[in-house]
Phi, psi and omega in degrees: 000131184257206191290325182294331176306310181285331179297334180299324180300323178273326187257341186302320183297315181293317179298311184296315183290329175299315180298317186296322180280315185296327183296343177248355184297331187298336186271000188298314182302322184284340185292314171069025183257133180281120183289325180294322178291324184292326184264346186277323182280171176281159176306327181295341183280349185265128175280163176307321178298315182294324175299316177296321175296322177296315178295319180295316182298318179297321180295324182283339184260010185306314186266317187288326183210080187295326180295313178298316178304316179294320175297320179297317178298315179292330181286333180276341186301315178297340186267006185306317186293341181273349188279153172280178185301314183291318177298312178299322177294322177299319181287328174293321177300312183297316179294316179297325176294319178297314180298317178302311180300323180279354178097356180275076189297321182295315179296315179300321180294318181299318177295311180299325182289333176293334179276323190283317187286313175288342176054073180305307173206159190295321182297310180296326178295318178299317180297317181293318176303311181297323179291320183292323177300318176298313181299311182295327175295314177298327178278006179066018175271067195292320179300317179291328181293317179290328174294320177289330175298318176302319177295325181293316180295335176289328182274337184309313180302335179263000182276118177258346177286114190293325180288315176298319180293324180298312178299314182300316180298321175300311179297319182293318180298316179299313187291317181293323175303319185292338180262010178078015175268073192281328182298310183288327176300317174296321183295316178298313185294325181292322176299318177302320180288325187283329188224060179289142180290173175301133178095353181240164180228193177283357191306300185292321180295321179295320177298316177295319181295314182298323180293310182300320184287321178293320181293331178274002185057044177252009177270123171256339175201168176275112182288150181300333186292334182282325175296317176299320182292322175299319175298318177295320178298318181294318181295330177271006180062031169263063190293332181300316180290317180303309181293328176297321177291324179293325176297320179290321178297321177298319179296327176297315178302314180301313183291345180248022176069028182243060179303319182298313178302316181299316180299316180298319183291312182294317179299315180302333184243003183293319182298317179300319179292326176297323181295334186283348182054055180234083191297328185296312184287330174293328174295327175297310179305313182296322179296319181290320178300320183293317178294322181291318179291329175295320181297323183276355180085008179272088187291324182296309178291332177292320174298315185302306185285339172294316177298319178292326180294317178297314183292327183269354181292161182295134183291144182060019178234137177270079183273170179298317177298316177302313181300313181294320179298317178294319181295319179294317177302316177298317183293320181297314180295326177294319180290328180281353178082021176264086189295315182301312183292326176297316181296319183296312179296323180295321178297318178295321183295315178301320182287317175298320180295320179296313177296324178297316179291323177301316180297319178297318181293326180294321176295313181293323178295315181303318181296319180296317179298314180294319178304315182291320178300322180290322177294318180292326175293321179296316181297319176300318181293318177300313180297322179297316180298318178299317180295322176294322176295319179297316178301315180297315177296317177301316175300315178301310182298318181300318178298315180297322182291320178298311181296318181292323182297314178301317180296317184283331174298321182288323184269313187229075181298325181291344181262013182309309184301315181297319187290320182300314177302318181296317181298315177298318177296321176294320181296313177296325182292316180301315178299318178293318180290326177296320181293313182295326182291331188252340187245144173291128186294336184268310191264338180086000178268180180298142173272182190300316185294312183290328174300312182299314181301309181294317179299316180299320177295317181293320179296320178298318177293321174300321179295320178293322184264007177054047177250138179285146176230160179227145180243128178250122169254138173208152170220161187276132185287147178050035185295324182298330176293324179299313181295318181293324185272318185258344181102161182290333177298315175294319177301322179294321181289330173297313177306309184298319180289326178297315178296319179295321176301315185289324182300330183289334183260357181264158179264165182299329184275351179286144181257118186239132183207156176258119181279340180149144180054236181257017182257135183228159179222145180229120177258121187257103178291148174050055188222136179271162177307318183296320178295319183291325178294320178294320180293320177297320179297320177298317176299313182299316182293322179299312181299313188291334183273354183252132179294150186294315180211150179300328185277346177226075183290340177287342185279115179254138182237134174245174181216151174252143190231146173231139187236129175236148182230146182291347179295323182259333187254348186085190186255026174268125188295319182300321179292317182298322178295317180300311183293318178293325176294323178297315176299321176301313181294327176295320180297325179287323182294329186280002179114005179069177182047055181207172181235125177236145178271146183286152180230117183297343178277352180262103181246090186274176165293126186216143180290354180266355179276127173277175182295319184292321179292323178294000000 
């Protein structure tokens, strides 16, 4: 974890709360409610429509006019008993947001949890969860933050409000990056850049993406998209995000031996950052300048900016600027031969470095704990479902046994012992055959026949309820080479590990099956093409990031994906398979390890085409 990981502790709240407010500020002009009129009259004078308008206006004014926003919230509080569930939930959210902004985290948490737990509506719940995640992260309550993040990720596939989803993706990307989960953090940041809601640009998503890529040491150069994003941020007066990206670029220069370029970039924009009155980010600038001047041999400026970095760091927090400042000051005094001063700074550096690393470890440990809790909970749910199924089958067989027993007692009393034995044998056989008939023997997921049966049932329900579904087809790249090189036993292990990786990313309502060989299919209910593509990309990244087998950790396996949607293909499984298979083959022709969306105009040679269909 690099410098930006600790900067999150200082800046996450400001960046996240800025996103939460700006995403609604665009609607302020349209609300058209007079705040003075809203607060001057009695609660009885406001109609339900006027109450909704007042709440919307307060939501839109959180960032642009905090004083007016507070007056509106205070005016609505006495009317809380008259509000309906949605209005009361919005009032709790607004009060929680205000308390969080003012630093009263306990009060803010209490108000936000009133929105999250009863779940007034999904959009408001997502916004409250995102704000609460921000609050918990700033308060170093990492395990609770990751638990709430898990709730947010469960809700994300069903979130259709683009602004709420945009805010949620930003909070998720920041938090995951601090725990070292860079692949998923990058995926969320790229989605923010690909689909910004009205009133938003690539600015915030690019800032999260640059942070994640630099933290993961995946930057080999500064791509033009980041320079473009800085220009966009500046044009939109979102200077905090622009200067944050410049700080990351300067850190990249320092890591690659370009200290002079780092100095030029930071000095050119330091005055602008001072005007923003954002001391945490200014402390980052000063820490990087101290490092750069030390690398250039300018000890006077290195000492100056090292002292500024220490002075400007968050009080009572061992942040990375403070740690870096003490390190530079120690090295400057050592070079000047001032042993007592060097020793004093070295002791302060060691204390700051230990606390900094302890905090990084706490974040990573919290993520691992929550991840294991989720896996254990999923295993418990699966076990409970299996137990319920066994009880149901046992009940059905018991009823059959009782009826058959009565008949045979009446007809053949002497054959009672033989009949009981036969029923028990049939019971065991039925359970065994039902499992063999529905599950793939190697991976344990649906076999081809059971997948088709389940998929057609889900598609029929989707057609009746007019809900969109998507089908993902994928197979493992160069799988024949794995079998030929390492043998079929290793090939089987590769298949099982790929399936286990995918299972962790799928939902309980998704239909997952093996169509044959190394080819698999996933049917996603209530899913748009964009969501399906994101889900497929997540599966692709998960497979590529996992070693194929414990015995061959060097063996990396990738997969190619094709996606078909009922929006283009209708609710016929055969057609979905054809279009998704065409996209899969295009992914393979494009070099494999990719995701392609299906196109109904592309009808290739496919194993799913019958003679009449061809």
